[in-house]
C-alpha positions, -999 to +999 in steps of 0.1 A: -288+418-429-317+426-406-320+462-396-320+452-359-286+436-364-271+463-386-238+478-377-247+515-376-210+525-377-207+508-411-237+527-424-223+560-412-189+555-427-204+542-459-226+573-461-197+596-457-176+577-482-205+578-507-207+616-504-170+620-504-164+600-536-184+625-556-157+651-549-134+630-573-161+616-596-175+650-604-143+659-622-149+631-648-185+642-651-178+679-657-143+681-672-123+662-698-109+630-685-073+644-686-083+667-657-087+637-634-049+628-637-033+661-648-050+687-626-033+715-644-051+710-677-087+720-671-109+738-645-081+757-627-086+794-635-079+810-601-065+804-566-097+789-553-096+762-580-061+753-569-073+751-533-099+727-544-073+707-563-050+704-533-078+695-508-093+670-532-060+653-539-048+652-503-081+642-485-103+625-512-083+611-541-080+573-536-091+577-500-129+577-505-126+548-530-104+531-504-130+535-477-156+522-502-135+492-510-128+485-474-165+485-466-172+463-496-149+437-481-167+440-448-200+436-465-189+404-482-180+389-449-212+399-433-232+385-462-214+352-461-216+349-423-254+356-424-259+332-454-241+304-435-269+304-410-297+302-436-284+284-467-264+253-475-242+270-501-235+305-488-204+310-511-224+300-542-251+326-532-224+352-528-209+344-562-244+348-577-249+382-559-216+395-572-223+382-607-254+404-605-233+433-594-210+427-624-241+430-647-251+462-630-215+474-635-217+466-673-248+487-675-233+515-655-201+516-675-222+521-707-235+553-691-202+565-675-167+552-681-157+556-644-176+526-631-160+507-602-187+480-597-171+457-623-137+458-605-155+452-572-174+422-585-143+406-601-123+411-569-152+397-549-148+363-566-113+361-552-123+375-518-150+349-514-125+321-518-101+339-494-128+341-467-119+307-455-086+320-441-092+330-405-056+336-394-051+374-389-013+371-393-018+355-428-043+383-436-017+410-426+009+392-447-015+392-477-022+429-473+016+437-472+022+414-502-005+431-523+008+466-514+043+455-523+032+441-556+013+473-565+043+495-557+066+472-577+042+474-606+039+512-605+077+515-603+082+492-633+057+510-654+074+543-645+107+529-658+092+524-692+089+562-698+114+589-704+113+624-688+089+636-715+064+609-709+073+589-740+076+551-739+111+537-741+104+509-766+129+483-756+109+453-745+089+432-769+056+434-750+059+472-747+063+474-785+033+452-790+011+470-765+019+504-780+013+490-815+048+499-826+047+536-817+051+557-786+016+566-773+032+582-742+004+589-717-021+598-743-052+616-732-046+606-696-020+634-693-019+654-726-052+670-736-040+675-772-033+638-777-059+620-799-053+585-785-052+568-751-019+556-737-022+518-737+005+512-711-007+540-688-042+527-692-031+492-682-014+508-651-046+525-641-068+494-644-044+470-626-035+496-599-072+502-592-079+465-591-051+457-568-059+486-546-095+476-543-085+440-535-060+452-509-086+474-491-112+447-492-088+425-473-081+454-449-118+456-443-120+419-435-092+423-410-109+453-393-141+433-392-125+403-376-107+425-351-140+442-341-126+476-351-149+486-379-180+478-357-173+508-336-173+489-303-138+497-292-132+525-267-132+561-279-094+564-270-087+536-294-103+554-323-086+586-314-052+568-316-063+552-349-072+586-363-039+602-351-015+575-363-034+569-395-034+606-406+002+611-392+015+584-415-008+590-445-010+627-448+027+633-455+026+608-483-005+623-498+008+659-494+041+649-510+023+634-540+006+667-549+037+687-540+057+667-566+031+675-593+027+712-586+064+719-580+073+701-613+045+721-630+030+687-638+060+673-657+053+640-673+084+627-656+066+629-623+032+615-634+037+579-622+061+587-594+035+609-577+009+581-579+033+558-560+033+582-531-004+586-533-008+548-532+014+547-501-010+571-484-042+552-489-042+525-462-031+547-433-055+575-444-083+550-446-075+538-411-074+575-400-108+581-415-122+549-398-111+564-365-124+599-373-158+588-387-164+563-359-158+591-333-182+613-353-208+585-354-206+584-316-204+621-308-226+638-334-263+645-327-286+617-337-304+639-361-272+642-381-260+606-378-293+590-388-294+610-421-258+600-430-265+564-420-295+564-443-272+576-472-250+546-464-279+522-464-288+535-499-252+537-511-258+516-542-288+537-553-271+569-544-239+560-562-258+553-594-279+584-589-248+605-587-238+592-621-272+598-637-275+633-623-239+641-633-242+628-668-276+646-674-266+679-659-229+682-665-227+665-699-263+670-712-276+703-701-241+718-702-210+711-722-180+693-706-156+719-693-182+746-687-175+748-650-143+753-630-133+731-601-146+755-575-179+757-593-181+719-595-177+717-558-208+739-554-226+713-576-212+686-553-227+704-522-261+705-540-261+668-548-250+661-512-280+681-499-304+663-523-292+628-513-291+636-476-327+650-480-342+620-497-323+590-482-339+589-447-375+592-458-370+564-483-353+542-458-379+549-431-408+540-455-393+512-476-364+498-455-343+496-487-333+519-515-347+510-550-315+494-563-308+477-529-343+462-531-338+450-567-304+435-559-318+417-529-348+403-549-325+390-576-300+376-552-326+354-535-347+347-566-336+310-569-336+302-532 
């Protein structure tokens, strides 16, 4: 996409989402993986740590990845629309581009187990086929169907566990998946467990995939309705922010309330995620409204720096991983820092990425990995 035709609102929202996603990812860099799901296990030594837990859960968990997924769907549509004007087989070119993204994801996951690029690339193959559907009513129906399927799946998986988090081995496929023994939630919830919980692991992967797919379709709808472009009146985005947060925040708050009030009982582990899932779409819409207003109202000196972070989102995302793995897993042992201390680390990385993004974009137009992906995408055309 030519810089002259870039939708600056997308760059701004993408930059904010890129920075925000580190608030969650830093937990898996600096603490044992259990802390990502059972907040009470690691890094919560004082009241400030619990404040960080609540704020992270309510405002960032699932929401920043939701924004990222939504923007990925928008990017797919923009790429295909632009490719239609220049190439005979735009969808084939998009398939190739996302196959390259899949390869990047494979490399990334070898460094850090929290990679999302693989899921995005696999979802993109389906979204590219879906791009032919132009009817917005069908799109809304598809979004509703995907959310409904996700909630049914979460509820079904929840029914497979007893109040202690142990599998109820009644169905043949559950017995087979758990290899004949109850793995409960494994390391996902219990730090003393030596094994992963196969069923809960399946839930996390499928839930993340379905949520990514759903938000990509939401992004396509917002793009077709000219909402994400930031061209609607300021009052529209105020209403979007108000209604989005009014609906989403109660679900998100209730999710963390269930966990804390039950003292992180395994019986609430999956139920809480159902409420968290319900919060995602309205919260993402709320953020679209809020961030669009910020993109319009903030000083240019601020917005241009955050837009530059968004233009370099791929490079910055991978850089966050490399810095996190080297510093929090290499220079220090996992679990060295509390959650409040990790947030200070997050601020430092934010400052670094905001500092370097604009000079790089001003001089080279693309970030290093954006340039590489672009070169490989058009290598055969």
